[in-house]
N, C-alpha and C positions, 0 to 999 in steps of 0.2 A: 421251839421258839422261832422256827423259820417257816416262812411261807413264800414260795417262789424265789428262794435265795435272798430274801430281804428280811432283815431282823425286825421283829415287831417292836423291839426296843428303840430302833432307829427311825422308823417311819410308819405312818398309817396310810391306807388307801381310802379315799372318800368315794363312795359309790355314786354320789350326786343325786339329782332329782330323778333322772331316768337314764337307762342304758340304751334307749332307742336312738340310733344314729340320726334318723331323719328329723328328730325334734331338737337336736343340739343347736343348730343355727337359729331357728325361730325363738327358742327359749333364751338364747344369748341376746337376741335383739330386744325381746320383751324386758329382760332384767337389766340390760344396759339402759334402756329408756327409763325404767323405774329408778335406777340409781342416779341417772342424770337429773330427774325431777327432784329426787331426795336431796342431792347436793345443792341444786339451785334454790329449792324451797327453804331448806333449813339454813343454808349459808346466807341466803338473802334475808331471812328472818333475823338472824343474829346481827347482820350488818345494819339493818334498818333500826333495830332496837338500840344499837350503839350510837348511831349518828343522829337519831331524832330525839331531841331533849324531851318532847312530850311523852315519849315512851320510857322515860327513866322513872318508872314506878315499880313497886314490889311485884305486881302481876306480870309485867313484862320482863323483869329481872328473872323471875322463875321460868317464864316462857323461853327466854334466851338460853338458860341452862338446859331446859327440856330439848330444845333444838340441837344443842351441843351433844347431848346424850344420843339423840336419834342419829345425828351425823356420824358419831364415832362408832356406835355398835353396828350400824348398817354397813359402814366402810370395812369394819373388821370381817364381816361375812362376805360382802360383795367382792372384795378384792381377790380372794382365793376362788370364790365360786365362778366368777366370770372367766378367769384363766383356765379353770378346769373343764370348761365346755369344749375346748379344742385340744386339751392335753391328752396324749396317749395313755399316760399313767397319771391318774388323779391323786398323786401322792402329797402328803403333808408331813413334814418332819415331826418327830416326837416333841421337840422344843416348841415349834410353831403351833402345834396342837394344844400344848399347855397354855401358851400365851393367848391363843384365840379363845379357849374356854374361860380363862381368867378374866379377860377384858370384856367378853360378851356378858358374863354374869354380873360383873361390877357395874357396867353401864345400864343393864336391865334393872338391877336392884335400885340404882340411883333414880332411874325414871319412875319406878313404882313410888318411891318416897317423895319425889318431886310432885307427882300428881296428887298425893295426899296433902302436901304443903300448899299446893295451889287451891285445893278444895277448902282448906282452912283459911286461906287468904280471902276467898270469896265469902266465907261465913263471917269473918270479922268485918269485911267491907259492907255487908248488907245488914248484919244483925247488931253490930256495934260501931257504926260509922264515926261517932264522936271520938272513939278511942283508937281509930284505925292507925293514925300516924304514929301513935305511941306504941301500940301493940306490934305493928309491922314496921318498926324502925329499920333503917339501912343496916345497922349492926346485927340486928336479930335476923334479918333476911339472909345476910352472909353466913351467919352461924347455922341456919336451917339448911342452906345449900351445902355448906361444908360437911355438915352432919350426914346428909344424904350420900355424898360421895364417900365419906369415911366408912359408913355402914356397908355400902356396896363393896368397897375394897376388902374389908375384913371378911364379910360373908363369902365373897368370891375366893379368897385365900383358903378358907375352910373347905369349901366344896372342891376346889382344885387339888388341895393336898390329899383329901380323902379319896378322890377319884384316881389320882396317879400313884397312890401307894399300892394299888391293885396290880396283879400280874396279868398281862395280856399275852397268853401263850397259845391260844387255840387258833387265832386268825388275826390279821392286821387290817381287815376290811371293815371300815366304819360305815354302817348302812344309813348314811345321811350325807348332806351336802356341807356340813361343818361339824366341828368337834363339840358335841353336846353330851350331857351326863347320861341320859337313858341309853343311847346307842353304845357308849363306852362301857357302861355296866353290862350290857348284853354281850359285849365282846370279851369280858373278863372271865378267867377261869378261877378266880378267887371267890370267897364268900362275900356277897355284896349286900347282905342284910343290914349291916351297920350303915353303909352308904345310903340305902333306901330310907332308913330312919332319919339320918342327918338331912337328906334332901327334903323329906317331908316336913321335918321339924323347922328347919330354917326357912323353907318356903312359907310355912304358916306364919312364922314370926314376921316376915317382911311383907309378903304379898297379901296375906289375909288381914294383918293389922292395918296396912295401908288402905286396903279396900274398905274395911270397917270405918276407918277414919273418914274416908271420902263419903261413905254412906251416911254416917251420923252428921257430918258437916252439912250435907245437902238436905237431910231431913229438917234440921234446924233452919237452914237457909230458906227452903221452900215454905216452911211454916210461917216465917217472917214475911216473905213476899206476899203470901195469900192474905195477910193482914193489912197490906197497903191499900188504901182506899182508891187512889187514882189508877185507872185502867192503863194509862200511858206509862206511869211509873212501874207498874207491875210488868208490863210488856218489856220495858227496858231491862229490868232486873232479871227476868227469865231469859232474855236474849244474851245477857252477860254470862249466865251459867250454862246455857245450852251447849255451846261448843265444847266446853270442858267436860260436860257429862257424856257427850258423844265420844270424845277421846278416851275417857275412863272406861266406858262400856266396851269399846273395841279392845283396848289393851288388857284390862283385867280379865275380861271374859275368855280371851284366848290363852292368857298366861295361866289362869287357874285350871283350865282344861288340860293344859300341857303337863303341869307338874303336880297337881293334887289328885292323881289317880293311882290306883294300885299298879305296881310295876308290871304285874302279869297282864295288864290290859294294854301295854305298849304296842302300838301298831305303826310299822314303819311308814306306810303311805299316809295315814291320817296325820301323824306327827310331822311329816315333811310339809304337808299342806298348811298345818297350823303354824309351823316355824316360819314358812314363807310369809304368812300373813303378819305375824307379830314382829318378826325381825326385819322384814324388807318392805312390806306394803304399808304398815302403820306409820313408820317414819316418813314415808312419802306423803301420806294423807294428813298428818298432823299440821303442817304449815297451811294446808288448804282449809282444814277444819277451823283453825284459830283465826284465819283471815277472812273467811267467807262472809261472816256477818259482823265483822269488826271494822267499823269505819276508820278508826285511828290507824290501824295497820294498812288498810286499803289506800288511805290518803298519804301515808308516809312516803312511798316511792315517788309520787307526783311532786310532793313538796321538796323532797331531796333533789329531784331533777331540776325543779325551778330554781332552787338555791344554787345548784351547781352552775346552771346557765347564767344566772345573775352575777355570780362571782367571776365567771370567765368573761 
């Protein structure tokens, strides 16, 4: 149970992205910049949606919660990752590892479900515009978001409990930059077949069902858009959907690659790159994707600044 006089039960060692000393400072600079953009982008998006009454619609309510999820789970990973670039021993306590795994899964699950809800919101807005205000009422929107968080918390509890019931007696070195299920299973000296089944089953339940919901919503949405006679109206409708489709493709593509593979095909280097992309890069890109072609979001900072100057 011991490795280097440190109990596996008390702490783990995170191997990080690389053990090459000459890359630690450049990588720290790159990821500090990414984290700064993530904080400003998602924090700014949340603030704009709160203060601008024009953005008090279901679409932006969901987008605000998506930004909140991005902000939370990227912070859960970045905070420890940035510190470890200069730490002699890249250790994480057993309790901190449990908390990091639990929260990262919870917010990742909630994001999956929120992307599905946003696709459904677009479907209702374009395919049933006359019923939109009734179907996507404020109360229903709150229930959908609450449901996404509740499912994420419950699913995360199941994964976390199954993972940390295992014995970690061979080593305490996690071959990753954060506590994730595949590297923890690789570390265990217990039988992990049940964990693999649970991970695959619940991943299918949440990620695949969310992806299918998005896919079906957009098949119906695009079919309706193609029936619009006006070229200008078609362009506007496609523009509304395009940014969400981009975010969906990036997120689900990476996530399905990460967790819907046989455990035997787990590759430390490939999975580290994929994890960097979906845990750290996508949260940075989402505010840019959703504001790039969205005139309401782009105009909101200018109007908020004008209002502030007028009041002062």
